[in-house]
C-alpha angles and dihedrals in degrees: 000000000000089000092054093055096045096062090045088052092050092046091048090047092051090048090051092049091048090049090050090049089050091048092050091049091050088048090053091050091047092051091048091052091046090052091051092049092048091050092050092049092049091048091049092051091046091050091050092048090049092051089048092051092048090051092050093048090050090050091050092046089053092050090050090052090050092048091048091052090049091050091051092049092048091046091050091050093050091047090051091050089049093051092049092051091049089051092048095049109020096163093049090049091049092050092049091050090050092049093048089049091053092049094048090046092053091048092051093043090060091064 
C-alpha cells in the first residue's frame, strides 16, 4: 500500500509544481500587459499635456503680438503728437531742448 500512495504523491506534487509554473507564467504575462498599459496611459497623458502647453504658448505668443502692435500704434501716435507740437511752437521746443541739454550736461559733469 505504501508504494501505491508514493506514486500518487509524486504525481500530485508534479501537478502542483506544474500548476505553480503555469500561475507564475500567467502572472508574468499579466505584469507585462500591465506595464504596456501603464506606458500607453503615461504616453497619452504626456501627449495631452504637450498639446495643452503648445496651445497655451501659442495663445501667449498671439497676445504678445497684439500688445506689440498696440505699443507700436500708441508710440506712432505719441510721436505724431510731439511732431505737431514742435511744428506749432518751434522756438518753445528749441528752448526746452536747450534747457534739458543744460540739465543733463550738469548732471553728467558732476561725475
